[in-house]
C-alpha positions as a printed Julia matrix, in Angstrom:
172×3 Matrix{Float64}:
 37.86  18.73   -9.04
 38.07  20.28   -5.31
 40.1   17.15   -3.96
 43.55  17.86   -2.13
 46.4   18.5    -4.14
 49.42  17.0    -2.84
 50.63  16.03   -6.12
 51.47  17.33   -9.77
 52.12  15.39  -12.79
 54.55  15.33  -15.81
 53.37  14.36  -19.1
 56.16  12.22  -20.75
 53.74  11.23  -24.14
 50.34  11.81  -24.96
 47.47  14.54  -23.55
 45.71  15.38  -20.85
 42.15  17.47  -21.02
 41.65  19.84  -18.33
 38.02  20.72  -18.01
 34.89  21.42  -15.64
 31.77  19.21  -15.59
 28.64  21.68  -16.32
 25.11  21.14  -14.72
 23.75  19.63  -17.95
 26.27  17.04  -18.51
 28.7   18.57  -20.74
 32.23  19.29  -20.19
 33.85  22.93  -20.48
 37.25  22.06  -22.03
 39.99  24.69  -20.85
 43.16  23.28  -22.02
 44.98  20.28  -23.65
 48.37  19.8   -22.03
 50.9   17.79  -24.11
 54.26  15.93  -23.77
 56.61  17.73  -21.47
 53.78  19.48  -19.79
 53.26  19.81  -16.03
 49.84  19.48  -14.72
 48.75  21.21  -11.3
 52.46  22.55  -10.5
 50.69  25.8    -9.87
 48.38  24.34   -7.45
 51.29  23.32   -5.13
 51.57  27.09   -4.32
 48.16  28.02   -3.92
 46.17  28.72   -0.58
 43.75  25.95   -0.36
 46.14  23.64   -2.57
 42.66  21.99   -4.06
 42.54  21.19   -7.76
 40.52  23.74   -9.8
 39.54  21.32  -12.73
 38.96  17.85  -13.58
 41.81  16.18  -16.08
 41.6   13.2   -17.97
 44.4   11.47  -19.96
 43.95  10.93  -23.53
 44.84   7.48  -24.98
 48.2    6.42  -25.02
 49.36   8.81  -22.18
 52.52   8.44  -19.99
 51.95  10.41  -16.55
 54.32  10.52  -14.07
 52.78  11.78  -10.35
 55.13  13.48   -8.5
 54.86  14.91   -4.85
 54.28  18.53   -4.48
 56.45  19.15   -1.12
 59.98  18.7    -2.79
 58.76  21.16   -5.53
 57.93  23.58   -3.2
 61.22  23.16   -1.41
 63.28  23.52   -4.67
 61.39  26.69   -5.41
 62.21  28.13   -1.56
 66.01  27.29   -2.08
 66.72  28.17   -5.53
 65.91  31.47   -7.43
 66.98  29.65  -10.71
 64.31  27.1   -10.2
 61.69  29.64   -9.06
 62.36  31.87  -12.21
 62.1   28.81  -14.53
 58.63  27.86  -12.83
 57.65  31.55  -13.34
 58.47  31.26  -16.93
 56.24  27.99  -17.35
 53.54  29.99  -15.73
 53.92  32.94  -18.0
 53.84  30.82  -20.85
 50.3   29.05  -19.62
 48.88  32.17  -19.06
 49.65  33.52  -22.26
 48.03  30.4   -23.54
 45.22  30.98  -21.85
 44.74  34.59  -23.0
 45.1   33.37  -26.55
 42.08  30.82  -25.81
 40.13  33.59  -24.3
 40.63  36.12  -27.17
 39.87  32.97  -29.91
 36.57  32.24  -28.08
 35.36  35.9   -28.34
 35.29  35.31  -32.13
 31.55  35.13  -32.81
 31.88  33.11  -35.92
 32.73  29.36  -35.4
 34.68  29.24  -38.98
 36.69  32.35  -37.94
 37.41  30.54  -34.59
 38.79  27.09  -36.49
 40.83  29.12  -39.12
 42.19  31.29  -36.1
 42.88  28.25  -34.51
 44.64  26.86  -37.5
 46.77  29.38  -37.94
 47.81  29.65  -34.45
 48.76  25.92  -34.77
 50.72  26.87  -37.55
 52.62  29.3   -35.73
 52.94  27.21  -32.69
 54.12  24.06  -34.67
 56.33  26.15  -37.33
 54.95  23.91  -40.15
 52.2   23.96  -42.83
 51.72  20.14  -41.77
 49.68  20.28  -38.53
 49.23  17.52  -35.84
 46.0   18.5   -33.9
 46.87  18.09  -30.19
 43.45  16.54  -29.14
 40.36  14.53  -30.86
 38.07  16.4   -32.54
 35.18  16.08  -30.12
 37.63  17.6   -27.66
 38.86  20.07  -30.12
 35.24  20.9   -31.0
 34.43  21.81  -27.3
 37.58  24.07  -27.19
 36.2   26.03  -29.82
 32.76  25.97  -28.35
 30.98  24.11  -31.22
 29.4   20.69  -31.88
 31.71  17.54  -33.15
 29.29  17.73  -36.29
 29.77  21.48  -36.87
 33.39  21.2   -36.65
 33.69  17.98  -39.02
 31.3   20.22  -41.19
 33.63  23.12  -41.46
 36.93  20.72  -42.1
 35.09  19.27  -44.89
 34.31  22.59  -46.39
 37.75  23.79  -45.92
 39.12  20.28  -47.74
 36.46  20.89  -50.6
 37.4   24.62  -51.04
 41.41  23.44  -51.27
 42.39  25.27  -48.14
 43.11  22.48  -45.95
 44.38  18.8   -46.61
 45.14  15.62  -44.98
 42.98  13.2   -42.53
 42.1   12.94  -38.77
 44.42  14.6   -36.57
 47.06  15.22  -39.38
 46.16  18.55  -41.54
 48.15  20.47  -44.1
 47.51  24.19  -44.72
 47.38  24.19  -48.52
 46.7   27.74  -48.61
């Protein structure tokens, strides 16, 4: 956070959590990026070129650190490459808008169910793989890990979901 940004990263496998530390010691999670995503590539094009958030690689993540100068050069020389970068940024903005919309839902159970439905649409299957640990997911959904665990338990008891840990199946 705030450090000069001369590099961006490509996630080969695993995931990276983007967050801001808060004054009370908690972290506000903004996004969890997964396999194939670029981290901080758009920062290479900002005026002050400083990382706007902190990042933490999750367990078993393979990251590649890439110099920002060649990225800028390719964007300047190739309209096709620039359009590809714009598509990536547009996708990230759409995801950010969806996350903001999700967080405006007042009821935490509604946020969780909406999140699971969005995962269903994203992953194209009733078998869902949660992209982050439950502690991180709870922060993304603006709830405590204990509350998330209780709600998942309630959905299981009601026969709406099955599975364990990060592997869930939508039953109804």
